[in-house]
Each structure stands twice: as structure tokens, then as C-alpha cells.
N, C-alpha and C positions, 0 to 999 in steps of 0.2 A: 504494499500499499504506500501511497505517497505520504510525504510529511504533511503535518497540519498546515492548512492553507492552500493546498493543491487539490484540484478536482481531477479525478482520473477518468479514463475512457469508460463508456458504459458497457455493461455486460448483459447478455440475453437473460440471465437468471438472477441477477443481483437485486432487481427491484421487486419487492414482494407485492407491489400494486399492479404488476403486469397481469393481463387476463389469462385465464387458465389455458386457452388455446395457444398462447404465445410460448408457453414452456412445455406443452404436451408434445413429446416426441413420438413420431410414428415411423415405421419402415418406409423407405423411399428408394427409388432408382434415380440416380443422377446420370443423365446422358453425357458421356464423356467422349464419344466418337460416333460419327454417322457418315457412312459412305454415300448414302442416297440423299439425306437431308442435313447437310452440315450446319445449317442455320439453327437446328434444334439443339445443338450442343450447349449445355448449361441448363436445359430444361429439367424439370423434376416430375417423376411419376410417383404420386402419393398412394400408398396402400391404405387408404382411408376413405370411407364413404360416409359423408355427413348424414345421409338418409338412413344408413344402417351402421351406426358407429361400432356395433359389436361384431361386424363382419371380420372373418379371419382368413377367407379364401378369396383370391383375386386372380384375374386373367390378364396376361399381357399379349397383345396381338395387333394385327392390322385392322384399321377402320373402327367402326363403332361397335356397340355391345350386340350380343347375340341373344335374341328373345328367348331362345330355347335353353339357354344356360343361365341359371339364376346367379351365378357368381358375378360380382361387380367387376368392371374393368378398372385398371389403374387410371387414375385421373392425372392427366398431363397438364402441368401449369408452369408458368414462370413465377417464381416467388420474389416479391419485393416487400419491403416492410409494410405490414398491415393489410396485404392483399395478395391473393393468388390469381394471376391473370390466366384464364383458360387458353390452351394452345390447340385443343382438338386432338383427335386420336393420331396414332402413328400410321404412316403410309409407307408404301414401297413393296415391290414385287418379291423381295428377298425375305419377307416376313410373312408367316402364316397368319390367317385370320385369328386362330387360336394357337399361340406359340408356347406359352408357358403358363402353368398353373402354379400359383404362389400361395403357400399356407403359412401364416404367421404363427410362430411358436415362441415361447419365452426366450428372448435373447438371440433369436436366430430366425431363419426363413427356410422353409422346405420348397425346393424348386423342382418341378416335374416338366420335362420336355414333352409336350403333347402335340407338337407340330411336326411337319416334315423337315428333314435336314438336321444337321448337327448344331448343338449349342455348346459353347465352351465356358467353363467356369475356372477362372484363374489359369487359362491355357489348356485345361484338361477337358476332353470332349464329354458331353452329356448326351447319350444316345436317346433316340425316341423312346418314350415310356419310362425312362430312368428318372429316379428321384434322388436329390442330394440336398443335405442340409448345409447351409452357408451362414457365416457370421458377417457382421458389418465389415466393410472395406473389401469384400469379395468383388471380383470383376466378372461380369457376365457378358459374353459376346454372343449375339444372335447372328449366326452365319456371317455373311458379308454386309449385313445391314447396319447394325448398331452395337455399341458397347455401353454398359451401364455399371455404375459403381453403387453397390448396396450400402446405404447409409441410414442413420437415424436423423430425421429432420423434424423441425417444428411444424405443426399443422399450418401455422401462419407465423412468419417472421414478425416479431413484435416491432411496433413503431417506437423508436428510441429518440427522443429529442425532436428538433425541428431543423429545417434548412436543407433537406436532402434534394428537394426539387424534383423535376420530372425525371423518370428513369431513362437511362441510356438504352441503346439498341441491345437486345439480348446477345450476350457473348462478346460484345465490343468493349474497348476501353471507354471509361467515362470521361467527363471533361477534365479530370485531374490526371488522366492516364492510368487510372487504377482498373485492373481487369479482374473480374470475378463475379459470380452470381450466388455464392453460398452465404450463409448467415455471417460468417466471419468477415467476408469482404464488406457486407452491408454494415456490420458493426464498426468497422474502420471508417467507412464513409460518414457514419453518424458521429464518430469521435472527431473527425476533421471539421464537420459542421459545428459541433458543440464547442470546439476550441475557439472558433471565430466568435461565436455568440458569447463566450465567457469574457471577451474583451480585454485580454491581457497577454503577457508573454507565455509561450508554450514550450513545454519540454517533451521531447520524443525519445522514448526508450525502445530498444528492440535489438535483436541479434544482427550481426553483420549480414548484409544482403537482403534485408526485409523491406527495403524501400523507404528508409527514413527521409532521404532527400526528396523523393517523390511526394511524400506526405507533407513535407515542409512547403514544397511548391504548391501543393493543393491548398494549404492554409493560406499562403500568400494570395493565391488567386481568389479564394473565397472572401478574403478580407476586403477586396476592392481597392487595395493600395496600388498606386500607379507604378509603372516601370517594372523592371525584372527583379527577381530575388537576388540579393547580394549574398553570395555563399563563400564560406571560408572553412578550410579544415583547421580547426583550432589546434590540433596536435602539431601543426607545422609552425605555429607562432613561436619565434625564438624569444626566450626570456629577456635577453638584453635589449631586444628591439620591440618588445610587446607593446609598450605605450605608444611608440611611433606608429606601429602597424594598426593598432586599434583606434587611436585618436588623432594621428597626424601631428604635424608640427608647423609652426610659423616659419617664414623665410628667415634664414640667418641663425636658426637655432638647431642644434647646440653649437654649431660652428659657423663662422662667417662664410657666406657663399653657399650654405646648405639651402637647397630648394624647398619650398613649402610643399607639404604633402597633406592629403585630405584625411586619410585614415578610413578604416572600414566603417566606424560608427557614423561619422559625418557623411560618408558616401551613401549610407543607407537612410539618411534623414528623409522622412516621409514614406519610406518603403519598409522592407523587411530584411533583417540581417540573420542569416542562418549560420550558426556556429556548430559545424559538425565535429564530432569527437570532443565535445567540450569537457568530457570527463577526463581527458588526457591533459588538460591544462593543470598547471601546479596550483595549489591553494592560493599562493600569492597572486598569480595571474587572475584567478577567479575573483579575488578581492577587488582588483582594479575594475571589474565590471559592475560593482555594486551601484555606484552613482549613475552609470549609464542606464542600468535597469530601472532606476528611479526617474529617468528622464533628463539627466544633466551630464554634460561632458565638457572637458577642457582640453584644448590643443596644447602640446608641449611648447613651452616658451611663452604661454599666455597665462594670465591670472584670473581672467573673467570667465566663469562658467557660462555655458550656453545651453539654452533649452533645446532638447532634441525630441523628435517624434520618430521613434524606431520601434517596430515590432520585433522583438528578439525571439528566435526559435533556437533552442539548444538541443543537441542530440547526442546520445552515447549508446554504445553496446555493452557498457559496464553496468554493474549495480550502482545506481545513482546515489543510494544511501551511503556507499563507500566512496564513490568517486567525486561527489560534489560537496562543497561547503554548504552547511545547512542554511546559513544566511543568504547564500546565493540562490540555492535551490528554491527557497521559500518565495523568491521574487517571480517565479514562473507560476502563473495562475492555474494552468491546465496541463495535465499530463496525458499524452497519447502513447499507447503501446502498439507497435507494429507487429503483427502476428508472423510466426514462422511459416515456411512453406508447408511443413508437415501439418500445420493447423488449417491449411487451405488446400489440402490435397484433392478435394473434389473440383477445384478450379485449375489443376495443373495443366490440363490440355489447352484450356483457353489462354492461360499465361504463356505456354509454349508457343501457341499460334501467334500471339501478340509480339513475342520476342523475335520470331523469325520474320514476321512482316516488317518490324522495325529494322532488323539486320538487312533485309532486302533493299530498303531505302538507302542505307549507309554503305552496304557492301553487296551490290547486286551480283557480282561475280560469284560470291560464296552462296548467298541465300536466294537470289532471284530465281534460280532454276527450280526451286521447290515451291514456288507460289503460283496458284492458278487463279483465274478470274472467271466468274460465271456470267451468264447472259445479262444479269442485272448489275454487273460491276462489282459484286462482292468478292473480295480476295479470300482465298483459303489456302491451307497447307495440308496436302494429303499425307496423313500419318498412317503407317502400317499398324494393324492391331497389336503386333508385338511391341512396337514402340510405345503405344498407349499403356499397355500393361507394365512395361519397363518404367515409364515415367511415374506411374502411381506407386510402384514398389521400390523406387530408388531412394538412396540416402542423400540428403542435401544439407550437410553441416554449414555450408555457405549460402543456403537458401536459394534465392533467385539467381545469384551469381553462379552457383553450381549447376542450376538447371540450364543457364545459358551456355556454360562450358560443355555440358553434355550434348546439347543441340549442335554446337559448333563442331564438336568431335564427330558427330554423326554425319553432318553435311560435308565435312572434308573427305569422308570415305565413300561418298556416293556421287553419281553424276545426275541422277534424277530421282523423283519420288516414285511411289510412296516411301517416306522416310523411314529407315530402320534404325535400331539402336547402334551405338558404336560397338566395334568388335570387343574392345576391352572395357568392361564396366567396373573395373577395380576401384577407380576413384569415387564411384557412386554406390558402392556396396557397403552396407553397414558392417562395422567390426564385429567379430564373433563375440558372443557373451562370455564372461569368465567361466572357467571350468567349475563344475559342481563343487569340487573339494575346496576351491578358493572361496566360493560363496559360503559354504558351511563354516569355513574358518572365520570369515568375517562375522557371520551370524553368531557364532559362539563367543567371540570377543565382545561383540556388542551387547550380548546378554548380560555381561558383568559390568557394562559401562552405563546402562540406562538408569534412569531415576535421578533425583536430585535436581538442583537448579541448573540453568544453562551454563553458568560459570563452572560448576562442579563437573558437568559432563564434558565440557571442553578440556578442562585440566586433566581429568582421568584419561580421556581418549588420547590427548597429546602425549601423555606419559607412556601409555601403553604402546604408542607408535614411535617412541623414541624422539619425539619432537618433529616428526614428519608432517608438515602442514597439509600437503596434497592428500595423503592417505587419511589423515584425520578428517578433512573436509568431506571426502567421499563417504566415510563411515557415518558422519553426522548428517549426510544428505544436504549439504550446502556448498555454495561456491567458495573457492579459496579466498576471493575478495571479501565475501561476507564473514568467513571465519576470521580473517585478519582484522576486520572491523570489530568483532566481538573481543578478540584478543587485546586490541588496543583499548577498548572500553574497560575491560577488567584488569588491565595491566599485566597480562600473561606473557611470560617469556616463552619463545618457541621451544625451549628445552623441556618445558612442562614439568620442571622439578621444583617450582617455588613451594 
């Protein structure tokens, strides 16, 4: 949670006043690939019938319902906050009128192939008449027609806050360049709108590669401030030149003949200053921002403070409780958290498409050959079903940057689409879990370390690990930065022998 005085991004389930339908999760099929109707990617098939809320059996197939079969059809919609926009039934010659019978069971779904042709679940064929139980995140491919990701989705995405405006075209990037149709993407859009409505400086936290600068540009756009965002990597600000870089200097200062400089803060007057990696600034440099965050700044060599109008946006991939001075962090009115790609996995093919279309503009030789254009001018990227399954199951420690690297590796190995995964998936494969005996050893040691106050647990665990901070943090299920913060608070020496 943020420090007192900061408002954090909204959550789907944090507000007890949300309507029941907003937090009621139901089984759903998210369309992640379509060979015949690519415009439908991002749509959702809800296994929920408002007329028969107790129904547990549903059909997936082409066209409308069959009067001879009492099982309701999956309802295909586009979910936006507060509303499900109907999209009509699935179409296409490669899909049977009745293709799948789906039975909802606790925590899972039983899938029976009742149509002609093979269906694939996580790449394994499901023969006609065969039934298989699947868990959330399973990938279902219906011949060469479509692929669906089985997820739990809210019956209706709740409305959180104001300022979202009219929805963008299904599957396309919105006005801020954010791509995604899932609840997490909509929650991020709501957070950007709320940050502007809060009317103060904004802090953005999130892992590397989660789009913190894109979020900052979205906040600047929504704020209505003129001109471009002024962006700076705060980690590159040199301590000895910090004041000059931030606030500029008058002519002739500090030495005769020195040219006047404007500085980042004055350059951003009337606009927005984005300080990326602000958590890498030293505490001393952060202190120099205090007056500027209050709306006052002084150029080097001058004595008169000047009033400034700057919207400050700070961002870091670190634990801001550790990386930021409290008095500086408290000047940021609103906190936005950018989600990881793993939290947006249902949008991964839409994000991949957007990345390749953007690469095609900047590097047509690499990506242009994988882009197609339909009769109505819509651009698309033909993905192979194997690539779609690979994208959903891949490991992305660098989030969207890792996804981009995977796509670039794939494109360099092919001359044309449909795009396949790169031959070597090692960089995007999750590391193997620890051996069972290592887990047992850790559990045994932890059993004797639990209980007592936070300080006691840290001291005992450090001592048991011979002062090894990394292993202690892992056993206590916290980051090393967070552990060091607690150690500093309690005056604990890393040796653990006090």
C-alpha cells in the first residue's frame, strides 16, 4: 500500500460497494486467435445465461442456437466497464454448428468434442466424442478456425471511476497506445483517468517492461497540458551536475563565459516532467526536488524563487517504500501500478499484433512481410496456432520487452507468415522449480523460525542463514530491498549475531 496521503490504483474487488455482478466470476472463453474472423480476437464467450443462471451445460458452435437442444449457447460479447456489448454468434465454415459441449464443474470445465474434425487442447488432439477436464488457462483450438483461452471473468467488468470515454475499436490500441480488452487493461485505463482527476503529481510503480513511460504519456495526454512530455531517466543524472540539469543556471554562473541553461524543470513549465527510475536517485538528489514538487524552483546563480507549473510523474521498478524518501514520496498524490504481462496473458496476442504492426512502420524490412491488409484496410498479422500457444505459455521476466524480443527472434528466422515461434525458446522458458529435497529443507528450517515479531523472525532467519540476505529474503517471502529496509529500521547487522 502507498504511504499516507497517496491514493492508489483501483482494484476490481477492493470496493465493497461494487454490485454483486461486478465481482461474480464465471467461466469464459477469451478468443485469442481466429483465422477466419481476426476482428473477433479479444472477444469473450461467457458461460453464463442470465435467463437460466443455474445452467451448467453450454454449447459452442457456429451460428445461432438449436431449438432442438435445450443447452444454452455461449454468449459472445465485448466486455467494457459496466456493459457487455453483444457480438453475435461465431461464423465460419471450419466450425461445426454444434462443436463443443461444455459442462461447468467446480474449479474446472469438462469439454466434449461433439462436432466433426479434431479439436486441440493445449496442443493435444481431442477426438470426436472424447471428453476432457480442463483448468483455467487451458488453450482450446477448434480446427483451423479459432483458439480460445479458458479463463474466469467477471459477469460484467465493474465501472471504476470516471473519465474512460468512448471505447476504442475492439482489439486496437486506445488513444494512449494501450492494447488490451481484459479486466486488467481496463483497470489500468481507469487508473490513468483517476490520476488526472486527482489533480496532483503521479507516481508509477511496476516491473521493468510494463509500460510505465506509456502510462506517463497517457496521463500527460489526458491532463490536457500542451506540448510534448518532457522525459528524463533520473538514474543518469550525475550528482555533481544534478542542480544544473534539473534547474539550469544563469549566464556566467558558476564561471565567467558559462552559457545559460534552462534545466528540465523550467523546460517542463506548463507541461509534464517524467522522471523515470526516480528510485535510483540518491536521497540527497530527491531532497532537491522537494521545493519543485511544491511549485517553486530557483536557477543556479539566482536568489529569487520562481513559481512553476509542472506536473511531475515519477516512476520506478523498485519497492518505493525503500527507494524513495518519505517526504518526497508523499508529494505524489496518486499512485498507479502497471501490471505485468503475466497478469495480462489473455491480451498477449493483441499486444503481439500491436508490437509487430509498430515494428513494420519503423523496420518494414524485418516486420513488413508479416503484415496483411484486408479489403476494409484493417491490418493483421497471421500467427500460427503454435505461436499463439507459445506466447501464452512463455516466461516474460522483462514483460513486454521480452515479448518483443521473442517476436523479433521469430521474424528473423522466417521469410513469410504465418509466424512460428523461434527455434530456440530458452530465453523465454521459466526456470525449473527447486528440487523437492531443497524445498523440504527450506520448509523444515522455516518451521523453527516462524512466530514472534517481524524483528525476531528477521534476526533468527538471518542467523540461521549465516547473514545471507538473499536467502533470508527468499525464506521470508520478501524482496531483498524490503528486507534491507526492515533491517535498517530495526538496526540489524547482516551478520545476524546482535
